[in-house]
N, C-alpha and C positions, 0 to 999 in steps of 0.2 A: 558584610560578606556573605552572610547566609541568605539574606534578601535577594543579592544580586545572582548567587547560585540557582536559587528557586526561580527567578525571573527567567534565566536563561534556560532551565529545564522547560518552563511554560512555552517560551519562544521556539525552542526546537520541536516541542510537542505540536505546536501550532502549523509549523512549516511541514512535518512529516504527515500530520493529519490531513492538511490541505494537499499535499502530494496525492496521498491515498485516495481521496475523494476525486480529485481533478484527473489524474492520470489513471486513476482506477477505471474510469469509463472508457478511457482509450484503450487499456490493456484488455478489458472486458469485451470491447467490441472485436478487437484482435481474436480472443478466444472463440468466438462464433463465426470467424471469417471464412473458414473452410465449409461451414454449414449453410452457407449462402448459395443461392444459384449462381453459376458462373456469368461473367458478364456485367450487365447493369447494376445487379445487386451488389455485388463486391465493390463496385465502383461508387456506388452509394454509401456503403460502409466507410470507405476512405473519405468521401466528400463530408461526411458526419463529423470527423474528427479533424480534418485537414486545418482549419483555421486555429485550432487548440492545442494540438498534441505537443509542439515544441515549446509553447508558453508554459504548458503544465509541468513540464520536465525541469523548468527553472526552479519550481519549488524543491525537487529533489536535490539539484546542485546547491541551493541556498542552505537546505537543511544539512547537507553534508559539510559545507564550508562553515556554518554556525557550529556544528559539533566538534570540528577541528580546532575552531578558536577558543570556544568555551570549555571543552573538555578534552583536551589532546591526548591524554592516556587512554581515553575510552576510543577515541577515534583510531589509535594505533593498535589497540587490541583486538577491536571488531574487523578492521580492515585487513590486518594481517592473519587473524584466525580463520576469517572467512574468505580468505583470498582466492581460492579456487572458485568457490561459489559466487563470488561477486564479480570473477572474471566471466563466468557463464552468464551472468545478469547483463554485464557490460556487453558481451558478445550479442545477446538477445536484443538489447535495446540498439545496438549498432545495426543489425539486420532489419530491425523493425524500421528505424529512420530510413535507412537506404531504400527498403522496399516501397515505403510510401512515395519516395521521390522518382524511383527509377521504373516502378510497375508499368507506367503507361508511355514509356520512352521508345519502345519498340513494339510494333504490332505484330507480334509472334505469339500464338498460344502457348508455346513451350516457355517463353521469356515471362509471359503474365503469370503462368502457373507457378513457376519457380518462385517469384516475388511474392504471390499469394500465400505459399507455403512458408516463406521466410517471415512474412508479416505474422502469420499465426504462430509459429513456433517462437518468434521474438516477442510475442505477447504472453503466451502461456508459461514460459520458462521463468521470465521474472516474477509473474504473479505467484508461482509456486515457491520459488526460492526467497522471495523477500519473507513470506510468512514462516518457511522453514528457519530462517534466520531468528526471526522473533520467537519461535517456539525454543530454540535453543537458548536465547537470551533468559527467558522465563524458567526454563529447566536448570539453567547453570552450566558453566564451561569450567574445564579443568585450568586452572591459572597457576603459574609459578610465583615466585616472590616478587618479581618485577613486572608482573601483570601480562605475561605472554601466554597465549593459549598453548597448551602442551599436548592436546588431543590432535587427531588426524581428521581429514575430510570426511572419511566414512563414519566416524564417531557422531558427525552432525547429522547423518541420516538415521537417527534414532526413531523408534515408533512415535513417540510423543511429538517430536518436531514434524514428523511427516504428516500427522493428523492435523497440526496447526497449518501446515503448508496446504493441505486439501481444503481447509477452512478459508484461507486466502484465496486460492483459486477459484471456489465456489462463490465467494463473496464478490470477487470482480467479475465473474461471469454473470451473476445476477444484476449488478451494477450496469455492466454493458448492455444487457438485454434490455433493461428498462430505458437505458440512454436511447438505443435504438427505437424503442417504442414512442419515445417521446419525439424524436428527430424524422421518423419516417411515417408514412401512410400506406394504406391499402393492405394488400396481402403480406407485405413485409413486415408491416406493424404487428398484424395479427400473430405472424410466426414469431417475432420478437417477444411478444406477450407469452407464448407458448414456451420459448426457450426460458424466460424468466421464471415462469412457474414451474418447470421441471427442474431447474438449477436450484430453485429456492428450496426444495425439499432436501437436497444434498447440503445446502448451506446451513438450514435450520439444524439438521440431525448432527452434522459434524460439529456445529457450534456447541450443542449441548453436550456432546461427548467431550470436547476440548475442555469446556467449562467446568465439567464434573471431575475430569481428570486433574485439572489445576487445582481445583478446590481440595481435592483429596490429597495431593502430593506436593504443591509448590506454593502455598499460601504461607509465607514465611514471616511477613511483617505487619500482620493486621488482617482482619476479615471484613469489617463492616463496609469500607468503601468498595472493594473489590466486588463484593456480593451486590451492593446497590447498583454499581455500573453494570454488572453482568445481567441483573433483572431488567434495567433500562435497555439494555442492548437486545435482550429477548423481546421486549415490547415493540422496540423499532422494528426487528426482523418481522415480528407478527404483522405489524402495520403495512409492510411491503406487499404481504398477501392480501390482506383486505383490500387495500387501495387497488392493487393490480386486478384482482377479481372483478371489481367495478369499473374496469377500464379506465380509471383515474391514474394515467401513467406519470404525470408530472409529480403528483402527491406521492406515488409509489417510489419515484426516483429520489425525491427529498427524503423519504422514510429510510431509504438505502444510504444515502448521505449522512443521516443521523445515525444510523447503525454502524457505519464504519468508523465514525468519530467515537461513539461510546465503546465500541471493541477495543479501539486502540487506548482510549482513556483507562479502561479496565486493566490493560496490559500494563501501564505505567503505573496504576495502584498497586498491581500485584508485585512489581518490581521496587518501587520507591522504599527507601532512598537510593536503592542500587540502580546503577546503570547497566553494569556487567556483574553477574552473582557468580562467585566462585562455588562450584559445587563440591569441590575437594576440602576447602576450607574457607568458612564464611568471613574470616578476618582479611582475607586476600581479595575480597569483592571490591569493584570500583564503584564509588558512590559519587553524589554530584557534590559531597563535601570534601573528599580526599583526591578527587581527579579533575578539579577545576583549574582553570587558569587563574593568574594572580588578580587581585582586586582592581588593579589599573586595567589590565587587559579587559576584563569583563565590563568595566565601566566604559573605556572607550568603544568597545564593540556594541554595547547597548545604544550608544548614540547614533552610531552607523546603522545599527538595526532599525532604530525608530525612524530614521530618514528613509531607509531603502525598502521596509515592508509595506509602507502605503502605497509605494509605487507599483510594487508586484501586486498587492491586492486591487489597486485602482486598474491597472491594465487588465487584470483577469476578469474584473467585472464588466469593464468596457467592452472587451472583445466578446464576451457571451451576449452583451446587449445588441452589438451589431450584428452578430451572425445567429440570433435567436430564430426559432420558426423551423419549419421541415426544410430539409434538403431536396 
């Protein structure tokens, strides 16, 4: 049973990390959308992600479904406790998706400008709120005896969670700018490199602040692994700057991918074995051991996952190979 529980933690981690890396560059492109010159450049922004964005979101849907199947009490607590925040995320994702499809349907500058704004806000809002949710999970939530969140929406907007939220926003901004540098050329590529450099400073500084804050206040279940992963994350973040300054955009982008993966692994290491930490009473925390589905459910779902995940991974690799190169 314990082996299955750990396997499912790893599978869900892979899905969420995959989503953060893949949809992260989509969200990052949206963060810079309003900084582009109107017309052709904004169209290039959208063309750079059009073949990928909806496939990338499959990773989020699969991760949410896997969480529901493997750890239903955690799903219930998180989705009810973060209800308003997640509705804002959903609203942002809806506007973002619709704006991609509708922007060029009417040749009216006001129509185009409205959907450009919707695309930008629909990218910035999820980027921020995803990380705010992660910050609250690390900090801990007030839970009652049946695992329900008893705080309010504004309790989630605490200083620590907001700092982590800014880390997430700056991380995706760097990721998206590097992606644009890979996918575009000429003047736009140069400006994308400049955006990556500018946002990198915010990313690095905010990450160091959040890491120090976490180390001082929220390391509850061991120090060694979170510290090792945090150091590895800092190394990956530093490599982004090194490669970007040399104009090696693809290497910088892959360093950003590694940084995102390592940052999220560090979060898992800080939480483990908890999935939702109860700040008011540690005994009420939801862990991978007390909040999992039955042995049979985990076993059957593992078979389904082992059949389905290669399809998702294979599709992702194939589509990026087909549409590789500059837009």
